[in-house]
All heavy atoms as TSV, in Angstrom:
chain	resi	resn	atom	element	x	y	z
A	1	MET	N	N	8.145	-9.670	-4.237
A	1	MET	CA	C	8.881	-8.422	-4.377
A	1	MET	C	C	7.884	-7.275	-4.403
A	1	MET	O	O	6.826	-7.371	-4.986
A	1	MET	CB	C	9.699	-8.445	-5.655
A	1	MET	CG	C	10.460	-7.156	-5.862
A	1	MET	SD	S	11.517	-7.196	-7.310
A	1	MET	CE	C	12.868	-8.089	-6.616
A	2	PHE	N	N	8.263	-6.170	-3.785
A	2	PHE	CA	C	7.365	-5.038	-3.647
A	2	PHE	C	C	7.834	-3.904	-4.524
A	2	PHE	O	O	8.544	-3.035	-4.112
A	2	PHE	CB	C	7.322	-4.614	-2.196
A	2	PHE	CG	C	6.353	-3.520	-1.925
A	2	PHE	CD1	C	5.120	-3.522	-2.524
A	2	PHE	CD2	C	6.666	-2.523	-1.058
A	2	PHE	CE1	C	4.216	-2.526	-2.261
A	2	PHE	CE2	C	5.772	-1.521	-0.785
A	2	PHE	CZ	C	4.546	-1.528	-1.379
A	3	VAL	N	N	7.407	-3.946	-5.763
A	3	VAL	CA	C	7.820	-2.943	-6.731
A	3	VAL	C	C	6.809	-1.813	-6.796
A	3	VAL	O	O	7.153	-0.686	-7.093
A	3	VAL	CB	C	8.001	-3.582	-8.128
A	3	VAL	CG1	C	8.398	-2.551	-9.147
A	3	VAL	CG2	C	9.052	-4.675	-8.057
A	4	GLY	N	N	5.547	-2.072	-6.475
A	4	GLY	CA	C	4.476	-1.099	-6.650
A	4	GLY	C	C	4.666	0.196	-5.895
A	4	GLY	O	O	4.506	1.274	-6.447
A	5	VAL	N	N	5.022	0.129	-4.619
A	5	VAL	CA	C	5.197	1.344	-3.852
A	5	VAL	C	C	6.506	2.016	-4.225
A	5	VAL	O	O	6.588	3.225	-4.350
A	5	VAL	CB	C	5.144	1.057	-2.338
A	5	VAL	CG1	C	5.645	2.240	-1.543
A	5	VAL	CG2	C	3.728	0.712	-1.928
A	6	VAL	N	N	7.513	1.222	-4.459
A	6	VAL	CA	C	8.823	1.778	-4.771
A	6	VAL	C	C	8.807	2.524	-6.091
A	6	VAL	O	O	9.408	3.576	-6.232
A	6	VAL	CB	C	9.882	0.665	-4.779
A	6	VAL	CG1	C	11.229	1.199	-5.191
A	6	VAL	CG2	C	9.972	0.003	-3.411
A	7	HIS	N	N	8.097	1.995	-7.068
A	7	HIS	CA	C	8.051	2.607	-8.392
A	7	HIS	C	C	6.599	2.844	-8.795
A	7	HIS	O	O	6.138	2.365	-9.816
A	7	HIS	CB	C	8.751	1.714	-9.417
A	7	HIS	CG	C	10.198	1.569	-9.136
A	7	HIS	ND1	N	11.099	2.560	-9.397
A	7	HIS	CD2	C	10.900	0.557	-8.590
A	7	HIS	CE1	C	12.312	2.166	-9.036
A	7	HIS	NE2	N	12.209	0.959	-8.535
A	8	CYS	N	N	5.882	3.623	-7.990
A	8	CYS	CA	C	4.447	3.797	-8.213
A	8	CYS	C	C	4.146	4.476	-9.536
A	8	CYS	O	O	3.059	4.301	-10.064
A	8	CYS	CB	C	3.795	4.531	-7.056
A	8	CYS	SG	S	4.446	6.181	-6.766
A	9	VAL	N	N	5.077	5.215	-10.112
A	9	VAL	CA	C	4.796	5.865	-11.383
A	9	VAL	C	C	4.679	4.865	-12.519
A	9	VAL	O	O	4.154	5.183	-13.576
A	9	VAL	CB	C	5.856	6.930	-11.731
A	9	VAL	CG1	C	5.812	8.071	-10.741
A	9	VAL	CG2	C	7.239	6.330	-11.799
A	10	GLU	N	N	5.159	3.648	-12.305
A	10	GLU	CA	C	5.079	2.627	-13.333
A	10	GLU	C	C	3.697	1.980	-13.395
A	10	GLU	O	O	3.423	1.205	-14.288
A	10	GLU	CB	C	6.131	1.540	-13.082
A	10	GLU	CG	C	7.552	2.056	-13.196
A	10	GLU	CD	C	8.571	1.001	-12.841
A	10	GLU	OE1	O	8.184	-0.172	-12.646
A	10	GLU	OE2	O	9.751	1.345	-12.754
A	11	TYR	N	N	2.843	2.288	-12.466
A	11	TYR	CA	C	1.538	1.656	-12.373
A	11	TYR	C	C	0.431	2.628	-12.751
A	11	TYR	O	O	0.481	3.799	-12.403
A	11	TYR	CB	C	1.291	1.174	-10.936
A	11	TYR	CG	C	2.119	-0.022	-10.573
A	11	TYR	CD1	C	3.410	0.129	-10.104
A	11	TYR	CD2	C	1.609	-1.300	-10.721
A	11	TYR	CE1	C	4.176	-0.969	-9.787
A	11	TYR	CE2	C	2.369	-2.401	-10.397
A	11	TYR	CZ	C	3.645	-2.226	-9.930
A	11	TYR	OH	O	4.401	-3.308	-9.610
A	12	ALA	N	N	-0.570	2.115	-13.415
A	12	ALA	CA	C	-1.786	2.892	-13.632
A	12	ALA	C	C	-2.456	3.043	-12.275
A	12	ALA	O	O	-2.210	2.267	-11.356
A	12	ALA	CB	C	-2.697	2.158	-14.611
A	13	ALA	N	N	-3.315	4.016	-12.142
A	13	ALA	CA	C	-3.967	4.273	-10.858
A	13	ALA	C	C	-4.663	3.033	-10.314
A	13	ALA	O	O	-4.591	2.747	-9.125
A	13	ALA	CB	C	-4.955	5.417	-11.014
A	14	SER	N	N	-5.319	2.265	-11.164
A	14	SER	CA	C	-6.031	1.074	-10.700
A	14	SER	C	C	-5.076	-0.020	-10.248
A	14	SER	O	O	-5.435	-0.861	-9.428
A	14	SER	CB	C	-6.939	0.544	-11.806
A	14	SER	OG	O	-6.177	0.177	-12.940
A	15	ASP	N	N	-3.855	-0.006	-10.773
A	15	ASP	CA	C	-2.877	-1.021	-10.402
A	15	ASP	C	C	-2.151	-0.692	-9.112
A	15	ASP	O	O	-1.601	-1.584	-8.471
A	15	ASP	CB	C	-1.850	-1.209	-11.513
A	15	ASP	CG	C	-2.445	-1.802	-12.776
A	15	ASP	OD1	O	-3.492	-2.464	-12.678
A	15	ASP	OD2	O	-1.866	-1.583	-13.845
A	16	LEU	N	N	-2.115	0.569	-8.729
A	16	LEU	CA	C	-1.377	0.952	-7.528
A	16	LEU	C	C	-1.981	0.320	-6.285
A	16	LEU	O	O	-1.251	-0.196	-5.439
A	16	LEU	CB	C	-1.335	2.479	-7.390
A	16	LEU	CG	C	-0.517	3.017	-6.223
A	16	LEU	CD1	C	0.892	2.457	-6.201
A	16	LEU	CD2	C	-0.486	4.526	-6.281
A	17	GLY	N	N	-3.292	0.318	-6.183
A	17	GLY	CA	C	-3.937	-0.329	-5.044
A	17	GLY	C	C	-3.610	-1.805	-4.988
A	17	GLY	O	O	-3.345	-2.356	-3.908
A	18	SER	N	N	-3.587	-2.452	-6.139
A	18	SER	CA	C	-3.223	-3.871	-6.197
A	18	SER	C	C	-1.783	-4.078	-5.747
A	18	SER	O	O	-1.475	-5.046	-5.056
A	18	SER	CB	C	-3.395	-4.414	-7.611
A	18	SER	OG	O	-4.745	-4.375	-7.990
A	19	ALA	N	N	-0.908	-3.164	-6.131
A	19	ALA	CA	C	0.494	-3.258	-5.724
A	19	ALA	C	C	0.627	-3.105	-4.207
A	19	ALA	O	O	1.443	-3.800	-3.581
A	19	ALA	CB	C	1.322	-2.203	-6.439
A	20	LEU	N	N	-0.176	-2.236	-3.628
A	20	LEU	CA	C	-0.156	-2.081	-2.171
A	20	LEU	C	C	-0.602	-3.370	-1.491
A	20	LEU	O	O	-0.010	-3.794	-0.494
A	20	LEU	CB	C	-1.047	-0.916	-1.747
A	20	LEU	CG	C	-0.587	0.475	-2.174
A	20	LEU	CD1	C	-1.628	1.512	-1.778
A	20	LEU	CD2	C	0.765	0.821	-1.597
A	21	ARG	N	N	-1.632	-3.992	-2.041
A	21	ARG	CA	C	-2.109	-5.248	-1.466
A	21	ARG	C	C	-1.044	-6.341	-1.582
A	21	ARG	O	O	-0.798	-7.086	-0.625
A	21	ARG	CB	C	-3.389	-5.715	-2.144
A	21	ARG	CG	C	-3.806	-7.121	-1.674
A	21	ARG	CD	C	-5.128	-7.525	-2.201
A	21	ARG	NE	N	-6.105	-6.873	-1.336
A	21	ARG	CZ	C	-7.383	-6.740	-1.629
A	21	ARG	NH1	N	-7.868	-7.190	-2.755
A	21	ARG	NH2	N	-8.196	-6.145	-0.782
A	22	VAL	N	N	-0.416	-6.440	-2.735
A	22	VAL	CA	C	0.644	-7.438	-2.934
A	22	VAL	C	C	1.748	-7.227	-1.902
A	22	VAL	O	O	2.242	-8.175	-1.298
A	22	VAL	CB	C	1.195	-7.373	-4.372
A	22	VAL	CG1	C	2.484	-8.152	-4.513
A	22	VAL	CG2	C	0.150	-7.882	-5.357
A	23	ALA	N	N	2.138	-5.976	-1.690
A	23	ALA	CA	C	3.196	-5.672	-0.725
A	23	ALA	C	C	2.782	-6.070	0.686
A	23	ALA	O	O	3.566	-6.666	1.433
A	23	ALA	CB	C	3.525	-4.194	-0.774
A	24	ARG	N	N	1.553	-5.740	1.050
A	24	ARG	CA	C	1.063	-6.079	2.392
A	24	ARG	C	C	1.044	-7.580	2.597
A	24	ARG	O	O	1.526	-8.094	3.617
A	24	ARG	CB	C	-0.341	-5.487	2.598
A	24	ARG	CG	C	-0.950	-5.842	3.946
A	24	ARG	CD	C	-2.327	-5.243	4.107
A	24	ARG	NE	N	-3.289	-5.644	3.090
A	24	ARG	CZ	C	-3.876	-6.836	3.037
A	24	ARG	NH1	N	-3.603	-7.776	3.916
A	24	ARG	NH2	N	-4.765	-7.084	2.076
A	25	GLU	N	N	0.515	-8.299	1.616
A	25	GLU	CA	C	0.431	-9.749	1.734
A	25	GLU	C	C	1.818	-10.386	1.734
A	25	GLU	O	O	2.066	-11.340	2.466
A	25	GLU	CB	C	-0.436	-10.319	0.614
A	25	GLU	CG	C	-1.904	-9.946	0.784
A	25	GLU	CD	C	-2.796	-10.410	-0.358
A	25	GLU	OE1	O	-2.266	-10.765	-1.432
A	25	GLU	OE2	O	-4.026	-10.382	-0.184
A	26	ALA	N	N	2.737	-9.845	0.929
A	26	ALA	CA	C	4.109	-10.372	0.893
A	26	ALA	C	C	4.802	-10.185	2.239
A	26	ALA	O	O	5.644	-10.999	2.631
A	26	ALA	CB	C	4.913	-9.699	-0.213
A	27	ALA	N	N	4.425	-9.126	2.941
A	27	ALA	CA	C	4.998	-8.863	4.259
A	27	ALA	C	C	4.316	-9.681	5.347
A	27	ALA	O	O	4.741	-9.661	6.508
A	27	ALA	CB	C	4.893	-7.376	4.583
A	28	GLY	N	N	3.248	-10.398	4.973
A	28	GLY	CA	C	2.527	-11.215	5.942
A	28	GLY	C	C	1.729	-10.391	6.941
A	28	GLY	O	O	1.530	-10.811	8.079
A	29	VAL	N	N	1.258	-9.224	6.515
A	29	VAL	CA	C	0.534	-8.315	7.400
A	29	VAL	C	C	-0.941	-8.305	6.998
A	29	VAL	O	O	-1.261	-8.116	5.827
A	29	VAL	CB	C	1.131	-6.885	7.304
A	29	VAL	CG1	C	0.335	-5.902	8.138
A	29	VAL	CG2	C	2.592	-6.901	7.721
A	30	SER	N	N	-1.810	-8.509	7.970
A	30	SER	CA	C	-3.244	-8.477	7.689
A	30	SER	C	C	-3.710	-7.032	7.516
A	30	SER	O	O	-3.035	-6.084	7.937
A	30	SER	CB	C	-4.030	-9.121	8.839
A	30	SER	OG	O	-3.974	-8.292	9.989
A	31	LEU	N	N	-4.869	-6.881	6.927
A	31	LEU	CA	C	-5.450	-5.550	6.762
A	31	LEU	C	C	-5.697	-4.916	8.128
A	31	LEU	O	O	-5.445	-3.718	8.321
A	31	LEU	CB	C	-6.749	-5.654	5.951
A	31	LEU	CG	C	-7.234	-4.403	5.243
A	31	LEU	CD1	C	-6.178	-3.831	4.316
A	31	LEU	CD2	C	-8.503	-4.691	4.469
A	32	SER	N	N	-6.156	-5.690	9.087
A	32	SER	CA	C	-6.389	-5.172	10.444
A	32	SER	C	C	-5.096	-4.690	11.088
A	32	SER	O	O	-5.061	-3.627	11.719
A	32	SER	CB	C	-7.026	-6.247	11.323
A	32	SER	OG	O	-8.299	-6.576	10.856
A	33	ALA	N	N	-4.041	-5.469	10.929
A	33	ALA	CA	C	-2.743	-5.083	11.504
A	33	ALA	C	C	-2.206	-3.825	10.835
A	33	ALA	O	O	-1.650	-2.944	11.503
A	33	ALA	CB	C	-1.742	-6.228	11.377
A	34	LEU	N	N	-2.382	-3.723	9.518
A	34	LEU	CA	C	-1.924	-2.531	8.813
A	34	LEU	C	C	-2.714	-1.305	9.263
A	34	LEU	O	O	-2.150	-0.225	9.430
A	34	LEU	CB	C	-2.034	-2.709	7.296
A	34	LEU	CG	C	-1.431	-1.570	6.485
A	34	LEU	CD1	C	0.077	-1.489	6.669
A	34	LEU	CD2	C	-1.764	-1.728	5.015
A	35	ALA	N	N	-3.996	-1.477	9.481
A	35	ALA	CA	C	-4.826	-0.371	9.970
A	35	ALA	C	C	-4.303	0.121	11.326
A	35	ALA	O	O	-4.198	1.330	11.549
A	35	ALA	CB	C	-6.286	-0.810	10.076
A	36	ALA	N	N	-3.940	-0.803	12.187
A	36	ALA	CA	C	-3.400	-0.416	13.495
A	36	ALA	C	C	-2.059	0.299	13.353
A	36	ALA	O	O	-1.790	1.272	14.064
A	36	ALA	CB	C	-3.248	-1.648	14.374
A	37	ARG	N	N	-1.236	-0.157	12.427
A	37	ARG	CA	C	0.093	0.443	12.233
A	37	ARG	C	C	0.031	1.819	11.581
A	37	ARG	O	O	0.870	2.665	11.844
A	37	ARG	CB	C	0.957	-0.451	11.357
A	37	ARG	CG	C	1.356	-1.756	11.996
A	37	ARG	CD	C	2.233	-2.553	11.045
A	37	ARG	NE	N	2.480	-3.893	11.534
A	37	ARG	CZ	C	3.283	-4.759	10.939
A	37	ARG	NH1	N	3.897	-4.427	9.809
A	37	ARG	NH2	N	3.461	-5.950	11.448
A	38	THR	N	N	-0.937	2.025	10.695
A	38	THR	CA	C	-1.005	3.276	9.932
A	38	THR	C	C	-1.981	4.283	10.507
A	38	THR	O	O	-1.951	5.450	10.124
A	38	THR	CB	C	-1.431	3.006	8.474
A	38	THR	OG1	O	-2.745	2.425	8.479
A	38	THR	CG2	C	-0.443	2.113	7.760
A	39	HIS	N	N	-2.878	3.830	11.367
A	39	HIS	CA	C	-3.946	4.660	11.918
A	39	HIS	C	C	-4.960	5.080	10.854
A	39	HIS	O	O	-5.698	6.034	11.032
A	39	HIS	CB	C	-3.393	5.874	12.666
A	39	HIS	CG	C	-2.446	5.489	13.757
A	39	HIS	ND1	N	-2.873	4.884	14.924
A	39	HIS	CD2	C	-1.097	5.576	13.837
A	39	HIS	CE1	C	-1.827	4.634	15.679
A	39	HIS	NE2	N	-0.738	5.043	15.045
A	40	TYR	N	N	-4.966	4.359	9.723
A	40	TYR	CA	C	-6.037	4.487	8.744
A	40	TYR	C	C	-7.042	3.386	9.037
A	40	TYR	O	O	-6.673	2.320	9.538
A	40	TYR	CB	C	-5.526	4.318	7.313
A	40	TYR	CG	C	-4.735	5.485	6.779
A	40	TYR	CD1	C	-3.416	5.321	6.373
A	40	TYR	CD2	C	-5.306	6.737	6.641
A	40	TYR	CE1	C	-2.681	6.396	5.867
A	40	TYR	CE2	C	-4.588	7.814	6.138
A	40	TYR	CZ	C	-3.277	7.631	5.760
A	40	TYR	OH	O	-2.567	8.687	5.264
A	41	SER	N	N	-8.295	3.607	8.702
A	41	SER	CA	C	-9.302	2.587	8.978
A	41	SER	C	C	-9.143	1.394	8.025
A	41	SER	O	O	-8.659	1.535	6.903
A	41	SER	CB	C	-10.709	3.168	8.837
A	41	SER	OG	O	-11.006	3.423	7.478
A	42	LYS	N	N	-9.574	0.252	8.519
A	42	LYS	CA	C	-9.539	-0.952	7.702
A	42	LYS	C	C	-10.371	-0.774	6.424
A	42	LYS	O	O	-9.905	-1.142	5.338
A	42	LYS	CB	C	-10.034	-2.144	8.535
A	42	LYS	CG	C	-9.940	-3.470	7.845
A	42	LYS	CD	C	-10.387	-4.585	8.794
A	42	LYS	CE	C	-10.573	-5.882	8.053
A	42	LYS	NZ	N	-11.069	-6.946	8.927
A	43	PRO	N	N	-11.594	-0.195	6.503
A	43	PRO	CA	C	-12.355	0.016	5.257
A	43	PRO	C	C	-11.622	0.918	4.254
A	43	PRO	O	O	-11.644	0.651	3.051
A	43	PRO	CB	C	-13.658	0.655	5.738
A	43	PRO	CG	C	-13.814	0.189	7.142
A	43	PRO	CD	C	-12.406	0.127	7.686
A	44	LEU	N	N	-10.982	1.973	4.734
A	44	LEU	CA	C	-10.257	2.852	3.819
A	44	LEU	C	C	-9.134	2.084	3.132
A	44	LEU	O	O	-8.983	2.162	1.903
A	44	LEU	CB	C	-9.671	4.066	4.548
A	44	LEU	CG	C	-8.726	4.912	3.678
A	44	LEU	CD1	C	-9.465	5.556	2.518
A	44	LEU	CD2	C	-7.994	5.945	4.500
A	45	LEU	N	N	-8.362	1.331	3.893
A	45	LEU	CA	C	-7.265	0.565	3.301
A	45	LEU	C	C	-7.792	-0.438	2.282
A	45	LEU	O	O	-7.204	-0.613	1.212
A	45	LEU	CB	C	-6.461	-0.148	4.392
A	45	LEU	CG	C	-5.732	0.768	5.373
A	45	LEU	CD1	C	-5.087	-0.059	6.477
A	45	LEU	CD2	C	-4.723	1.645	4.677
A	46	GLY	N	N	-8.905	-1.078	2.598
A	46	GLY	CA	C	-9.516	-2.004	1.653
A	46	GLY	C	C	-9.935	-1.313	0.367
A	46	GLY	O	O	-9.747	-1.838	-0.727
A	47	HIS	N	N	-10.484	-0.113	0.506
A	47	HIS	CA	C	-10.900	0.654	-0.677
A	47	HIS	C	C	-9.698	1.098	-1.503
A	47	HIS	O	O	-9.768	1.120	-2.735
A	47	HIS	CB	C	-11.740	1.855	-0.273
A	47	HIS	CG	C	-13.113	1.494	0.182
A	47	HIS	ND1	N	-13.841	2.298	1.015
A	47	HIS	CD2	C	-13.892	0.420	-0.078
A	47	HIS	CE1	C	-15.013	1.733	1.246
A	47	HIS	NE2	N	-15.058	0.588	0.595
A	48	LEU	N	N	-8.608	1.438	-0.844
A	48	LEU	CA	C	-7.393	1.795	-1.579
A	48	LEU	C	C	-6.894	0.602	-2.387
A	48	LEU	O	O	-6.538	0.731	-3.558
A	48	LEU	CB	C	-6.292	2.253	-0.617
A	48	LEU	CG	C	-6.549	3.543	0.149
A	48	LEU	CD1	C	-5.449	3.757	1.187
A	48	LEU	CD2	C	-6.659	4.732	-0.784
A	49	GLU	N	N	-6.875	-0.555	-1.745
A	49	GLU	CA	C	-6.338	-1.756	-2.389
A	49	GLU	C	C	-7.215	-2.272	-3.520
A	49	GLU	O	O	-6.719	-2.926	-4.435
A	49	GLU	CB	C	-6.110	-2.853	-1.348
A	49	GLU	CG	C	-4.980	-2.523	-0.387
A	49	GLU	CD	C	-4.680	-3.639	0.582
A	49	GLU	OE1	O	-5.339	-4.709	0.532
A	49	GLU	OE2	O	-3.768	-3.451	1.415
A	50	THR	N	N	-8.501	-1.989	-3.464
A	50	THR	CA	C	-9.410	-2.460	-4.514
A	50	THR	C	C	-9.688	-1.399	-5.578
A	50	THR	O	O	-10.428	-1.656	-6.525
A	50	THR	CB	C	-10.752	-2.923	-3.916
A	50	THR	OG1	O	-11.350	-1.831	-3.219
A	50	THR	CG2	C	-10.565	-4.127	-2.998
A	51	GLY	N	N	-9.096	-0.225	-5.415
A	51	GLY	CA	C	-9.281	0.831	-6.401
A	51	GLY	C	C	-10.547	1.639	-6.232
A	51	GLY	O	O	-10.879	2.464	-7.082
A	52	LYS	N	N	-11.255	1.439	-5.138
A	52	LYS	CA	C	-12.481	2.209	-4.900
A	52	LYS	C	C	-12.181	3.615	-4.405
A	52	LYS	O	O	-13.033	4.491	-4.482
A	52	LYS	CB	C	-13.374	1.483	-3.889
A	52	LYS	CG	C	-13.933	0.188	-4.435
A	52	LYS	CD	C	-14.788	-0.516	-3.410
A	52	LYS	CE	C	-15.285	-1.832	-3.981
A	52	LYS	NZ	N	-16.039	-2.599	-2.980
A	53	ARG	N	N	-10.984	3.808	-3.875
A	53	ARG	CA	C	-10.516	5.135	-3.460
A	53	ARG	C	C	-9.172	5.386	-4.126
A	53	ARG	O	O	-8.380	4.468	-4.337
A	53	ARG	CB	C	-10.324	5.198	-1.937
A	53	ARG	CG	C	-11.583	5.158	-1.113
A	53	ARG	CD	C	-12.343	6.476	-1.047
A	53	ARG	NE	N	-11.567	7.591	-0.560
A	53	ARG	CZ	C	-11.560	8.011	0.698
A	53	ARG	NH1	N	-12.277	7.386	1.611
A	53	ARG	NH2	N	-10.844	9.061	1.041
A	54	ARG	N	N	-8.918	6.647	-4.430
A	54	ARG	CA	C	-7.655	7.026	-5.067
A	54	ARG	C	C	-6.521	6.976	-4.047
A	54	ARG	O	O	-6.633	7.502	-2.941
A	54	ARG	CB	C	-7.771	8.436	-5.637
A	54	ARG	CG	C	-6.569	8.884	-6.433
A	54	ARG	CD	C	-6.807	10.204	-7.122
A	54	ARG	NE	N	-6.995	11.305	-6.191
A	54	ARG	CZ	C	-6.008	12.078	-5.736
A	54	ARG	NH1	N	-4.775	11.884	-6.131
A	54	ARG	NH2	N	-6.269	13.054	-4.894
A	55	VAL	N	N	-5.430	6.357	-4.425
A	55	VAL	CA	C	-4.252	6.283	-3.571
A	55	VAL	C	C	-3.487	7.601	-3.682
A	55	VAL	O	O	-3.174	8.060	-4.775
A	55	VAL	CB	C	-3.334	5.103	-3.981
A	55	VAL	CG1	C	-2.080	5.088	-3.127
A	55	VAL	CG2	C	-4.078	3.785	-3.878
A	56	LYS	N	N	-3.208	8.198	-2.540
A	56	LYS	CA	C	-2.469	9.458	-2.477
A	56	LYS	C	C	-1.050	9.180	-1.984
A	56	LYS	O	O	-0.784	8.128	-1.393
A	56	LYS	CB	C	-3.172	10.424	-1.524
A	56	LYS	CG	C	-4.564	10.817	-1.976
A	56	LYS	CD	C	-5.210	11.757	-0.983
A	56	LYS	CE	C	-6.610	12.132	-1.431
A	56	LYS	NZ	N	-7.263	13.027	-0.472
A	57	PRO	N	N	-0.138	10.114	-2.206
A	57	PRO	CA	C	1.245	9.909	-1.758
A	57	PRO	C	C	1.366	9.569	-0.270
A	57	PRO	O	O	2.202	8.743	0.106
A	57	PRO	CB	C	1.926	11.241	-2.080
A	57	PRO	CG	C	1.147	11.773	-3.245
A	57	PRO	CD	C	-0.282	11.362	-2.979
A	58	GLU	N	N	0.523	10.171	0.557
A	58	GLU	CA	C	0.594	9.872	1.985
A	58	GLU	C	C	0.204	8.429	2.300
A	58	GLU	O	O	0.702	7.845	3.267
A	58	GLU	CB	C	-0.239	10.859	2.813
A	58	GLU	CG	C	-1.700	10.922	2.456
A	58	GLU	CD	C	-2.052	12.059	1.501
A	58	GLU	OE1	O	-1.216	12.459	0.671
A	58	GLU	OE2	O	-3.193	12.536	1.589
A	59	HIS	N	N	-0.641	7.842	1.478
A	59	HIS	CA	C	-0.992	6.437	1.669
A	59	HIS	C	C	0.206	5.548	1.337
A	59	HIS	O	O	0.500	4.590	2.053
A	59	HIS	CB	C	-2.187	6.039	0.792
A	59	HIS	CG	C	-3.425	6.815	1.080
A	59	HIS	ND1	N	-4.209	7.342	0.079
A	59	HIS	CD2	C	-4.020	7.174	2.249
A	59	HIS	CE1	C	-5.239	7.975	0.616
A	59	HIS	NE2	N	-5.138	7.891	1.931
A	60	VAL	N	N	0.872	5.869	0.232
A	60	VAL	CA	C	2.056	5.098	-0.165
A	60	VAL	C	C	3.118	5.186	0.928
A	60	VAL	O	O	3.726	4.181	1.306
A	60	VAL	CB	C	2.612	5.592	-1.517
A	60	VAL	CG1	C	3.903	4.871	-1.870
A	60	VAL	CG2	C	1.572	5.401	-2.617
A	61	LEU	N	N	3.323	6.368	1.462
A	61	LEU	CA	C	4.304	6.551	2.529
A	61	LEU	C	C	3.918	5.753	3.771
A	61	LEU	O	O	4.774	5.130	4.405
A	61	LEU	CB	C	4.429	8.043	2.868
A	61	LEU	CG	C	5.472	8.396	3.908
A	61	LEU	CD1	C	6.866	7.929	3.481
A	61	LEU	CD2	C	5.470	9.894	4.151
A	62	ALA	N	N	2.636	5.744	4.108
A	62	ALA	CA	C	2.171	4.984	5.273
A	62	ALA	C	C	2.420	3.491	5.094
A	62	ALA	O	O	2.877	2.810	6.020
A	62	ALA	CB	C	0.686	5.247	5.521
A	63	TYR	N	N	2.135	2.966	3.903
A	63	TYR	CA	C	2.406	1.556	3.630
A	63	TYR	C	C	3.905	1.288	3.732
A	63	TYR	O	O	4.335	0.305	4.325
A	63	TYR	CB	C	1.922	1.166	2.233
A	63	TYR	CG	C	0.504	0.649	2.164
A	63	TYR	CD1	C	-0.586	1.494	2.304
A	63	TYR	CD2	C	0.251	-0.700	1.929
A	63	TYR	CE1	C	-1.886	1.022	2.214
A	63	TYR	CE2	C	-1.048	-1.187	1.827
A	63	TYR	CZ	C	-2.113	-0.315	1.985
A	63	TYR	OH	O	-3.397	-0.803	1.898
A	64	SER	N	N	4.704	2.152	3.143
A	64	SER	CA	C	6.152	1.984	3.154
A	64	SER	C	C	6.673	1.898	4.581
A	64	SER	O	O	7.453	1.001	4.916
A	64	SER	CB	C	6.808	3.154	2.419
A	64	SER	OG	O	8.209	3.096	2.529
A	65	ARG	N	N	6.252	2.805	5.405
A	65	ARG	CA	C	6.701	2.818	6.811
A	65	ARG	C	C	6.190	1.611	7.576
A	65	ARG	O	O	6.934	0.973	8.317
A	65	ARG	CB	C	6.266	4.109	7.467
A	65	ARG	CG	C	7.013	5.304	6.974
A	65	ARG	CD	C	6.539	6.574	7.640
A	65	ARG	NE	N	7.364	7.701	7.227
A	65	ARG	CZ	C	7.019	8.956	7.381
A	65	ARG	NH1	N	5.867	9.272	7.947
A	65	ARG	NH2	N	7.821	9.920	6.976
A	66	ALA	N	N	4.905	1.313	7.419
A	66	ALA	CA	C	4.291	0.220	8.184
A	66	ALA	C	C	4.844	-1.150	7.789
A	66	ALA	O	O	4.908	-2.058	8.623
A	66	ALA	CB	C	2.786	0.242	8.002
A	67	LEU	N	N	5.237	-1.283	6.539
A	67	LEU	CA	C	5.744	-2.568	6.058
A	67	LEU	C	C	7.271	-2.601	6.005
A	67	LEU	O	O	7.852	-3.593	5.581
A	67	LEU	CB	C	5.179	-2.859	4.650
A	67	LEU	CG	C	3.656	-2.918	4.553
A	67	LEU	CD1	C	3.231	-3.128	3.105
A	67	LEU	CD2	C	3.092	-4.016	5.462
A	68	SER	N	N	7.909	-1.514	6.418
A	68	SER	CA	C	9.377	-1.394	6.399
A	68	SER	C	C	9.938	-1.628	5.004
A	68	SER	O	O	10.925	-2.356	4.826
A	68	SER	CB	C	10.013	-2.367	7.398
A	68	SER	OG	O	9.582	-2.059	8.703
A	69	VAL	N	N	9.294	-1.009	4.028
A	69	VAL	CA	C	9.725	-1.097	2.636
A	69	VAL	C	C	10.205	0.283	2.218
A	69	VAL	O	O	9.434	1.231	2.209
A	69	VAL	CB	C	8.557	-1.537	1.720
A	69	VAL	CG1	C	8.999	-1.534	0.268
A	69	VAL	CG2	C	8.057	-2.903	2.122
A	70	PRO	N	N	11.492	0.416	1.902
A	70	PRO	CA	C	12.003	1.737	1.537
A	70	PRO	C	C	11.469	2.208	0.186
A	70	PRO	O	O	11.229	1.410	-0.708
A	70	PRO	CB	C	13.514	1.540	1.475
A	70	PRO	CG	C	13.701	0.088	1.186
A	70	PRO	CD	C	12.524	-0.612	1.829
A	71	LEU	N	N	11.296	3.497	0.065
A	71	LEU	CA	C	10.905	4.105	-1.206
A	71	LEU	C	C	12.176	4.430	-1.982
A	71	LEU	O	O	13.199	4.726	-1.401
A	71	LEU	CB	C	10.123	5.400	-0.971
A	71	LEU	CG	C	8.774	5.247	-0.288
A	71	LEU	CD1	C	8.191	6.614	0.015
A	71	LEU	CD2	C	7.827	4.465	-1.169
A	72	GLY	N	N	12.088	4.359	-3.308
A	72	GLY	CA	C	13.176	4.844	-4.128
A	72	GLY	C	C	14.153	3.822	-4.651
A	72	GLY	O	O	15.183	4.175	-5.189
A	73	GLY	N	N	13.870	2.561	-4.540
A	73	GLY	CA	C	14.778	1.572	-5.087
A	73	GLY	C	C	14.129	0.222	-5.201
A	73	GLY	O	O	13.124	-0.045	-4.587
A	74	ARG	N	N	14.705	-0.626	-6.041
A	74	ARG	CA	C	14.159	-1.984	-6.212
A	74	ARG	C	C	14.807	-2.938	-5.260
A	74	ARG	O	O	15.881	-2.872	-4.875
A	74	ARG	CB	C	14.369	-2.454	-7.646
A	74	ARG	CG	C	13.450	-1.762	-8.574
A	74	ARG	CD	C	13.613	-2.314	-9.991
A	74	ARG	NE	N	12.916	-1.433	-10.877
A	74	ARG	CZ	C	11.900	-1.793	-11.628
A	74	ARG	NH1	N	11.457	-3.001	-11.627
A	74	ARG	NH2	N	11.312	-0.950	-12.419
């Protein structure tokens, strides 16, 4: 279940990247495939997922669109 992007306010900043990774893996999408879908680089996405870079709203939206996960509901 992909709760992290849908309810990102429930997560601490360090947990949001982990939630994005869980969502990506649950969707069966590789980091390379997500990079192609979002037009973000693979290293940037990796840094977001590991907490090395701060996740911004536009990143959450990109994951939501690329993984076909709607925002705003469980």
